[in-house]
N, C-alpha and C positions, 0 to 999 in steps of 0.2 A: 489554536494552531499557530506555530511559529511563523512570523512574518519573514518573507524572503529577503535576503540581503542584496540580491541582484534580481531585478525584474526587467525583462526585455519584452517589448510589445511592438509587433509589426515593424521591426527595424529594417530599413532598406538604405542602400547606398548606391547612387548612380554616378558614373563618371562619363563625361562627354568626351568622346575620343578626339584628341588633338586640340582641345580647347582649354583655356585657362579657367580658373575658378572652380576646379573639380576636386581639389585636395588641399593639403596643408600648405602653409606658406613656403616651407622648404621644398615640397614636391613641385609646387608651381614654379619656383625659381629654377629648379633643376630642369624642368620641362621646357621653360622658356629658353634657356641657354642651349639645350640639345636640339631644339626645333630647327628643321631644315626643310625648305620647299613647302608645297601646299599641305594643308592640314586635312586629314580624313574626316568626313562627317560621320555622325552616328553616336550611339551611346552604349554603355556597358553597365549592367547591373551587377556589381560585385556582391551585393547582398539583396535579397528580396523577401520581405515579409517574414523576418526571423523573430520567433517568440520563444522564451523559456524562462524558468526561474531557477535560482540557486539558493539553497538554504544556508543559514549561518553554520560555519564549521565544515561545510561540505567541500570535497575535492571533485571538481568536474573536469574530465578530460575531453578535449575536442580533437577529433581525428577527421581526416579527409585528404584527398589528393591535392597536389599543388594546384592553386587556382580555385579551390573550393570556396574561398571566402573567409578562412580562419583568421588570417592576419588582419584583414579588414575589420572583422568583428572585434578583435582585441583593440585595434586603434580607436574604434568608436567607443568601446567601454572605457578606454583610458583617456578619452576626450582629446586625442591627438588630431582627429578630424571630426567634422560634424555630419550627422546623418541626413539623407535626403528626406526620409519619412520615418515615422515611428518614434518611440521614446525609450530611454534607459533610466532606471532608478537605482542608484547605488546608495546603500545605507551604511556608510563607513568610509574610512580613509583608504585610498587605493595606491598601491605601489606596482609599477609595471616594469617588466624587462622584455622589451619587444625586439630590439636589435642591438648589436654591439655598439656601446658608447652612448646609448640613449640617456639623455639627461646629464651628460658630462660635458664640461667645457674643456676642450683640448689643451688650452694654455695653462689651466690650473693644475696644481699638484694633486696627487691622490688624496692627501689630507684635506685639502681645500674642497675637493669634489665630494667627499663624504659629508662635510658640513653643508655644501650647496644642495646635494640631493636630499638631505634631511630637512632642510628648510623648505624645499619644494613640496615635500610630503607633509609639511605642517608641524614638524617637530621643533621643540625649543632647543636652544643650545645646550641646556642642562641634560635633556633627554639624549641628545646625540652623544654628548661626552660620556654619559653613563654606558652607552653601548659601543663606544669607539674601539676599545681594546678587543672586544669580541668580533667586530667587523674585520679588523686588521688581521686577527689570527685566522679567521675563516678564509679570508681572501689570500693569505700568504703573500702579502705585498709589503711587509714591514720595511724591507731594505729600500723600497722604491717610493715610500710615502712622500718624500719631498721632490719627486721627479714629476714633471708635467705628464699628464696621462697620454698626450699625443705620442709619447715615446713608448707606451705600453704595447705589448703584443695583444692580439685579439683575445687570447686566453686570459691574460691579466685583466683586460677590460671587463670580460664577462665575470671573472671571479669577484672583482671588486663591486661591480654593478649588482650582482646577485646578493652578495653579502650585505650591501646597504639595503636593498629592497626587502630582504628577509628578516633583518635584525632590527629595523626601526619600527616594528610592531604595527604594520598596517592591518586594518580589518580585512582587506581584500588584496590578495597577491595574484597578479596576472603574469604568467610566464609563457613566452613563446619558445619555439624550437631553438632559440639562440644558445641554449645550454649545450647543444651538440658541439659547439666550438671548443669546450673544455675537454680535458683529458678524462679517461675513464674513472680515475680515482675521484676527481672533483665532481663528476656527474653523480657518482654514488653518494657523495656527501650532500649534494644539492637535493637529491631525491629524499634522503633521510631527513634533511632539514624541513622540506615541505611537508613530509608526513608528521613531523613533530609539531610544527606550528599549527597544523590542522587538528591533530588528535589531542595535544596537550594544551594548546593555547586557544583553541576554538576559532582559529583564523580560517577564512574561506580562500580556496585556491582554484584558479581557472588555469588549466595546464594544456597547452597545445604541443603535441609531439607526434612524430612518425615512429617512435619506438613503442611497439605494442607491449613489450615487457614492462616498460615504465607505466603505461596506461593501466595495465592489469594490476600492477603492484601497488600503485599509489591511489588510484581514483575510486570514489564511492559510486559514481555514475559516469557515463560517457555519452558523447553526442557526436553523431556522424553528419558531416556536411557535404553536400554535392551541389555544384552550380550556384553557390550563394544561398542555398536553402538548407534547413534542417530536415533530414530525411529519417532520422531515428534517434531516440533517446532511451537509454536503458542501462542495464548492468554492463560493466566493462567487457565481460566475456561475450555477451550478445552483440554488442556494437563492434568489437574487434572482429568477431566472426563474420559479421555482415560486411565490414570494410574489406576483409581479405578474400571474399568470395570472388570467383572469376568474373561474374557479370558486372561487378563494380570495379574491377581492377583494370589496369592499363591493358591495351591490346598488345603490349610488348611481348606477351607470352603466347601470342597466336598470330601466325601469318598464313594467309590463304590466297591462292591464285587460281581462278577458274579457267583462264585461257592460257594454254602453254606458251604462246608467243610473247606473253607479258611477264612470264615467270623467270626468275634467275636460272641460269644454266646455259646449255649450248645444244648443238644438234645431236648430242649423245644422250644427255639426261637433263631433265628440268624438274624443278620443284613444283609440287601442287599444294602442299600444306606442311607447315612446321609448327608444332604446338607442344606446350608443356601443360599437362593435365593433372591437377591435384586430386588425389583419391578421397581425401577427407573434406573436400569443398574449399580448401584454402591451402596456400603454400606455407606450411608450418614445419618446424624442425622435427616434430614428433610424428609427422604424417608422410607417407610415400607419395611420389608423383611419377608420371609417365612422360617420356619424351617421344613424340610421335613424328615421323617423317613420311609423307606421301610424295611420290615422284613418278614421272613418266620416263620409263626406260625405252630408248628408241633404237637400241642395237640388239640384234638377235644373238643369243648365246653370250651375253655380256657377263663377265666375271666381276659383277658390280658389288661393292661393299659400301655401306653407309657408316661413317665415323662421326660420332658426336664428341665434342671437346667442351668440358665445363671449366670455366675460368672465373676466378674471383675478381672483385672490382679493382684490385691492384695489378691485375694482369697475370697473376700466378695461376698455372694450370692445376686444377684440383684433381681431375681424372679425365681419361678418355676411354671410349668403348667402341667396339666394332660390331656390325650386324653379323659378321662371320662367326661370332661367338654363339650364335643360335645353333644348337646341335642339329636341328631339323634341316637347316639350310647349308651351314658351313661355307665352303668355297664353291658351291655349285653355281652353275651359270643360270642366267635369267633370260627368258624369252622377252621380246618386246612387249610392253604393256604398262599398265598402271599398278604400282606396288605401294605397300605400306609396311614400314619397318618401325618397330618401337622397342623401347627398353624401359624397365622400371627402376627408378632410383629408390632404394629402401629408406624407410623412416629412420631418423636419427643418424643419417650420414653427414649431410651438409650442416654446417653451423649457420646460425642466423646471420644474414647479410645479403649483399647484392651480388648476383652472378650473371655471367654472359655465357651463352651456349652457341658454339660454332658448329656448323654441319659441313662435312666434306664427303664427296663421292670419289671413291678410289677403285682401281681394279686390282686384281690379285697380286700384281707385282708391286703394290703399294705406291702406285703413281697416281697423283690426283687427277681426276676428271675435271671437277669444278668445285669451288668452295663458296660458302656463304658465311663470312665472318660476322659475328654478332647477329646471327639469325634470330635469337631470342634473348630477352633479358627478364630476370625475375628476382623478386625479393623473398627470401625465406625469413619468416617471423618466428620468434620464440615466445610462445604463449603458455608454455608448460608451467603449472603452479609450482612455486618455490616456498610456500609457507610464508614465514616472516623474513626470509632472506631476500634482500634487495640487490639487484645488479642492473644498473641503468645501461651500462655499456654491454658489448657483446663479449662472450667468452673468447679466449685466444684461439687462433688457428682457423683454418677453413673447413675443417671437419669436426664434428662433435658426436662421435659414435657412442652408443650405450655399451660400455664395456662390462664384462662379467667380474664384478668386484666381490671379494670375500674377506670378511673380517673374522679373526679367530683370537681366542683368549689363550695366552701362554701362561705357564706357571709363574708365580711371583719370582722375580730375580733374586730375592734374598732368601728363598727357601730351596732346600735340596730337592732334586727331582730328576727324572730321566728325560725331561724335555717333551713329555707327552703334551698334546694340545687338544683342546675341546672346541669343536666347531660350533659356531653360534648361528642359528637360523634367523633369529628375529632381533638383532641388536646385541650390544655389549652390556653385560650386567656388572655390577660391583665396581 
């Protein structure tokens, strides 16, 4: 049986709230200068009894919500900070990319930092020189090699840092979500590079990401973390599915008020519940979901209409819809009472990304009764299989509908003919 290249047993990390001596030297210095007033007592377990193995050449994806302990785990594996309990065994040289500028000296040039990083990784000057041109070409910073890196943009920092970490042949490559700083083209190249160093060079990769497409495309296994603990290890599809299920997701897609006096609204109408409900168990591009609004109408014979507005993270309105589009209700009036209005968003409409849902109550003259801006927020994931095609970033646009494409073979351009064409049902031959 092959010996694991990473062994983690009972790993725990405790931080004493408001006290020094709980982190790295840099973290403690920053905390010391930020500290004001009395320090709160207590402690916080960022990791608690974490155990797992990683085989040589394996790509392990780590997923979880913010605060789940992912970054703390990587810091412990990279020896940036020491564990409170447990042990880590690493059988090989480790290269880490945890945050922008990690391991760089801001006053040194790009060229000097390549040699500095290589030396930290244990590379000889000859080894670094042999890989130098590949690193520069991958990072696309040739024009700025003699410029101090403190003048680099965050994207340039990440490009150079990843290029150094990936090209200096570490046995173990640890990459945090920092790659999201780069543009879509660079993210694709990074994902392709990680796949190559694993499949072709037998390197081990530990990859933390919120991009479920990347986890599915790149990883052999995935690990789900919650509250500083490992709750699931399995295939990427299984772990991503568990991560995206509503009971593990943010409560941002569900708001409930059991008492009308505490709910948003006024003396005419008040919210009782606003919720986005995925039909496939997760918010995915290829699955439909329902937007449900429950409300107390307090006016007899109210010509009340519910409007939902779906906007992208950049503020652009993707679409809006009105409850009056229900042919059974139309613009009919409502008696006082508790109501539920819902609409179904079809599969394949929204692109992968973050969205905000606003809810408005209006009457027939399109005058707003009351509004709830940002009532819900949700993230649409794209976990559809793409074969060997890798796309780390999202596709362009706020919608990604499945269109009815048709490919036909025409007669050869250099042959005479009447322009007849033959439809092809299952691909293009010849």
